[in-house]
C-alpha positions in Angstrom: 0.1 0.0 0.1 1.3 3.5 -0.9 2.4 5.6 2.1 0.3 8.6 3.0 2.9 11.3 1.7 3.7 9.4 -1.4 0.0 8.8 -2.4 -0.8 12.4 -2.0 2.3 13.3 -4.1 1.1 11.0 -6.8 -2.4 12.6 -6.9 -0.9 16.0 -7.1 1.5 15.0 -9.7 -1.3 13.7 -11.6 -3.1 16.9 -11.4 0.0 18.8 -12.7 0.4 16.3 -15.5 -3.4 16.8 -16.5 -3.0 20.6 -16.5 0.0 20.4 -18.5 -1.5 18.1 -21.1 -4.5 20.2 -21.2 -2.3 23.2 -22.0 -0.2 21.3 -24.6 -3.4 20.1 -26.4 -4.9 23.6 -26.5 -1.7 25.1 -27.8 -1.5 22.5 -30.5 -5.1 23.3 -31.4 -4.4 26.8 -31.5 -1.2 26.3 -33.7 -3.5 24.2 -36.1 -5.9 27.0 -36.4 -3.3 29.6 -37.0 -3.9 31.6 -33.8 -0.3 31.2 -32.6 3.1 30.2 -33.8 4.7 29.9 -30.3 6.9 26.8 -29.8 8.4 27.7 -26.5 5.1 26.9 -24.6 5.0 23.5 -26.3 8.6 22.8 -25.1 7.7 24.2 -21.6 4.7 21.9 -21.3 6.7 18.8 -22.5 9.3 19.7 -19.9 6.7 19.9 -17.2 5.2 16.5 -18.2 8.6 14.9 -18.3 9.6 16.4 -14.9 6.4 15.1 -13.4 6.9 11.7 -14.7 10.6 11.7 -13.3 9.3 13.1 -10.1 6.8 10.2 -9.9 9.6 7.8 -10.5 11.7 9.2 -7.8 8.7 9.2 -5.4 8.1 5.4 -6.2 11.9 4.6 -5.6 11.7 6.4 -2.2 8.4 4.7 -1.2 10.3 2.3 1.1 11.4 5.4 3.3 7.8 5.6 4.5 7.4 2.1 5.8 7.4 1.0 9.3 9.9 -1.3 11.2 13.7 -1.4 10.8 15.0 1.3 8.4 17.7 0.5 6.0 19.5 3.5 4.4 18.9 3.5 0.7 22.1 5.4 -0.3 19.9 8.5 -0.3 21.2 12.0 0.8 20.0 13.7 3.9 18.4 16.5 1.7 15.8 15.6 -0.9 17.8 17.0 -4.0 16.0 15.0 -6.5 12.6 16.4 -5.4 13.8 20.0 -5.0 15.6 20.0 -8.4 12.4 18.6 -10.3 10.2 20.8 -8.2 12.3 23.8 -9.1 12.2 23.0 -12.7 8.5 22.9 -12.8 8.1 25.9 -10.6 10.4 28.0 -12.6 8.6 26.9 -16.0 5.1 27.6 -14.4 6.2 31.1 -13.2 7.9 32.0 -16.4 4.8 31.1 -18.4 2.5 32.9 -16.0 4.6 36.1 -16.1 4.9 35.8 -20.0 1.0 35.6 -20.1 0.6 38.7 -17.9 2.9 40.7 -20.1 1.1 39.5 -23.3 -2.2 40.6 -21.7 -0.8 43.9 -20.7 0.3 44.5 -24.3 -3.1 43.4 -25.6 -1.7 40.3 -27.4 -4.0 37.9 -25.8 -7.3 37.6 -23.7 -6.6 34.1 -22.5 -7.2 33.7 -18.8 -7.5 30.0 -18.5 -3.8 29.7 -19.2 -2.8 31.9 -16.2 -5.3 29.9 -14.1 -3.7 26.7 -15.2 -0.1 27.7 -14.6 -1.1 29.3 -11.2 -2.6 26.0 -10.2 0.4 24.1 -11.3 2.7 26.5 -9.3 0.7 25.9 -6.1 0.3 22.1 -6.6 4.1 21.8 -7.1 4.7 23.9 -3.9 2.4 21.4 -2.1 4.3 18.5 -3.6 7.5 19.9 -2.4 6.2 20.4 1.2 5.1 16.9 1.1 8.5 15.6 -0.1 10.2 17.8 2.6 8.0 16.3 5.4 8.5 12.8 4.0 12.3 13.4 4.0 12.3 14.9 7.6 10.5 11.7 8.8 13.1 9.6 7.1 16.0 11.5 8.5 14.5 11.3 12.0 13.9 7.5 11.6 17.4 6.9 10.3 18.9 8.9 13.3 16.9 6.8 15.6 18.0 3.7 14.0 21.7 4.8 14.2 21.1 5.8 17.9 19.6 2.4 18.7 22.4 0.6 16.9 24.9 2.6 19.0 23.0 1.7 22.3 23.3 -2.2 21.2 27.1 -2.0 21.1 
């Protein structure tokens, strides 16, 4: 059974993936209709989707960290760099796209509001995912320290 933090992370990651897919499909449709020639948003959404899939893989790999009982170190660092880097990539892309949309609206180039809502939601969801990853890691480090302390007492 999935651990509590990881299962929530998977649900949030799925939401980000769906939002990014929605934006990608909408952009492909707009390109087909000749409404835009933008390629950077296509690439940005592909990067977000790839980062979400990799994030899910890392979350699956670290799933044993949430288990009960004796803890074995999985050659993992004490800081969740994998989650922070992937979350950072998704956050930067979502913020960049949101800022680009606001600038385009100010210049009168677009009236699109749903894209701003999508990227804002992605940003907030990724922040929640990072918070869960940090909590999961904090619990892991605490359990690892307890295991090491108990091993020292047994000597």
